[in-house]
C-alpha positions as CSV (number, residue, x, y, z in Angstrom):
1,M,11.6,-19.7,-1.1
2,V,15.3,-19.7,-2.0
3,A,14.5,-18.2,-5.4
4,L,12.5,-15.4,-3.8
5,A,15.1,-14.8,-1.1
6,T,17.9,-14.6,-3.6
7,A,16.2,-12.8,-6.5
8,V,18.1,-9.6,-5.9
9,E,21.4,-11.3,-6.0
10,K,21.9,-11.9,-9.8
11,T,25.0,-14.1,-9.2
12,F,23.1,-16.6,-7.0
13,V,21.5,-19.6,-8.7
14,P,18.9,-21.5,-6.7
15,S,19.1,-25.3,-6.9
16,V,16.4,-27.8,-7.1
17,L,18.7,-30.5,-5.6
18,E,16.5,-30.7,-2.5
19,A,13.4,-31.4,-4.6
20,P,14.5,-34.1,-7.1
21,P,11.9,-34.7,-9.8
22,D,11.3,-38.3,-8.7
23,S,10.3,-37.4,-5.2
24,K,6.6,-37.7,-4.2
25,E,4.7,-34.9,-2.6
26,G,5.2,-35.1,1.2
27,A,7.9,-37.8,0.9
28,A,10.8,-37.4,3.4
29,N,13.9,-35.8,1.9
30,Y,16.9,-36.4,4.1
31,S,20.1,-34.3,4.2
32,I,22.3,-37.4,3.9
33,D,20.5,-38.3,0.6
34,T,21.0,-34.8,-0.8
35,V,24.7,-34.8,0.2
36,R,25.2,-38.1,-1.5
37,R,23.5,-37.0,-4.7
38,L,25.6,-33.8,-4.7
39,K,28.8,-35.6,-4.1
40,Q,28.2,-37.7,-7.2
41,S,28.8,-34.6,-9.3
42,L,31.9,-33.5,-7.4
43,K,35.5,-34.6,-7.7
44,K,36.9,-36.8,-4.9
45,S,39.3,-34.0,-3.9
46,D,36.4,-31.5,-3.4
47,R,35.3,-30.6,0.1
48,L,31.7,-30.2,0.9
49,Y,30.4,-28.0,3.8
50,F,27.1,-28.1,5.5
51,L,26.0,-24.7,7.0
52,I,23.6,-24.8,9.9
53,G,22.7,-22.6,12.9
54,T,23.5,-23.7,16.4
55,D,19.8,-23.8,17.3
56,A,19.2,-26.4,14.5
57,F,22.4,-28.2,15.2
58,K,21.3,-29.0,18.8
59,D,19.0,-31.7,17.3
60,I,21.6,-33.1,14.8
61,A,21.9,-36.4,16.7
62,K,18.2,-37.1,15.9
63,W,18.6,-36.7,12.1
64,H,18.4,-39.6,9.7
65,E,21.8,-41.2,9.4
66,A,23.4,-38.4,11.4
67,E,26.7,-40.2,11.9
68,A,27.0,-40.9,8.2
69,L,26.4,-37.2,7.4
70,F,29.4,-36.3,9.6
71,G,31.5,-38.6,7.5
72,E,30.4,-37.0,4.2
73,V,30.7,-33.2,5.1
74,E,32.4,-30.7,7.3
75,F,29.9,-28.6,9.3
76,I,30.0,-24.9,9.5
77,V,27.9,-24.0,12.6
78,A,26.7,-20.4,12.9
79,S,26.7,-19.4,16.5
80,R,23.6,-18.1,18.2
81,P,23.4,-16.2,21.5
82,G,23.4,-18.4,24.6
83,Y,25.2,-21.5,23.1
84,S,28.6,-22.6,24.4
85,L,31.3,-24.8,22.8
86,A,30.1,-27.6,25.1
87,D,26.6,-27.3,23.8
88,V,27.8,-27.8,20.3
89,A,30.0,-30.8,21.2
90,N,27.2,-32.4,23.3
91,A,24.8,-32.1,20.4
92,L,26.9,-34.6,18.3
93,P,25.6,-38.1,17.9
94,E,26.7,-40.2,20.9
95,S,29.3,-42.2,19.0
96,L,31.1,-38.9,17.9
97,R,30.6,-36.9,21.1
98,P,33.6,-36.2,23.4
99,A,33.5,-37.5,26.9
100,E,31.8,-35.3,29.5
101,T,35.2,-34.8,31.2
102,V,36.4,-33.2,27.9
103,T,33.5,-30.9,27.4
104,K,32.8,-29.8,31.0
105,P,35.4,-27.0,30.9
106,F,33.8,-25.5,27.8
107,H,30.4,-24.8,29.2
108,K,31.2,-21.1,29.6
109,Q,33.3,-20.8,26.4
110,P,31.6,-19.3,23.4
111,A,31.0,-21.5,20.3
112,K,33.9,-20.4,18.1
113,G,36.9,-21.8,16.3
114,D,37.3,-25.4,15.0
115,L,36.3,-28.6,16.6
116,V,38.1,-31.5,15.0
117,L,37.2,-34.9,16.4
118,S,37.5,-38.5,15.2
119,G,34.6,-38.7,12.7
120,A,33.5,-35.1,12.8
121,T,34.9,-31.7,11.8
122,L,33.1,-28.5,12.9
123,H,33.9,-24.9,12.0
124,L,32.2,-22.6,14.4
125,L,31.2,-19.2,13.1
126,E,31.5,-16.6,15.8
127,S,29.6,-13.8,14.2
128,V,26.5,-13.8,12.0
129,H,25.4,-10.6,10.4
130,H,21.7,-11.3,10.8
131,D,20.6,-12.9,14.0
132,I,17.7,-14.6,12.5
133,S,17.2,-18.4,12.4
134,A,14.7,-20.7,10.7
135,T,13.6,-21.8,14.2
136,Q,12.6,-18.2,14.9
137,V,10.7,-18.0,11.6
138,R,8.8,-21.2,12.3
139,E,8.0,-20.1,15.8
140,A,6.7,-16.7,14.7
141,V,4.5,-18.3,12.0
142,A,3.1,-20.8,14.5
143,A,2.4,-17.9,17.0
144,G,0.7,-15.8,14.3
145,K,3.3,-13.0,14.6
146,P,4.3,-10.8,11.7
147,L,7.4,-11.8,9.7
148,G,8.5,-8.3,8.5
149,R,11.5,-8.1,10.8
150,L,12.7,-11.6,10.0
151,L,12.2,-12.0,6.2
152,D,12.0,-10.1,3.0
153,P,8.4,-9.4,2.0
154,P,8.3,-11.9,-0.9
155,V,9.4,-14.7,1.3
156,A,7.0,-13.8,4.1
157,E,4.1,-13.6,1.6
158,Y,5.0,-17.0,0.2
159,I,5.0,-18.6,3.6
160,K,1.6,-17.0,4.3
161,K,0.1,-18.0,0.9
162,M,1.3,-21.6,1.2
163,K,0.3,-21.8,4.9
164,L,3.8,-23.1,5.8
165,Y,4.9,-23.9,9.4
166,K,1.4,-23.9,10.8
167,S,0.8,-26.3,13.7
């Protein structure tokens, strides 16, 4: 899907890092494992960022080795409508999460700026040019809705052909 989505951008080079040749069909592929593989090819002084939408970030504490992932990368969290700075902070794994007394004043503050905590650094993107999330795509597919307003035709066709995201 990445190759199809980026085909028009000649300077983009899709990676197969998320699909290593030794993986078995249907085997779990965790972000922490991908990050660790990638970091093996980087210099110690390199900084690695993990881009994610707020809607997906809300479940980050449930991810495999979530706390370790925060130790390996800095997160760039793309804001979505309806999420506050407190929502982002409260989504962190419990051991990294600020106390409720710290986050309470931020319930009405938009998710923007930087959040630097012991064990986690988050850069919050205030504006995203396309208000489309992977969550919306999966929900649309599951509901049998058309994908034309969400995705380029080749990507939408691939999802349909491969029967992805069906319940």
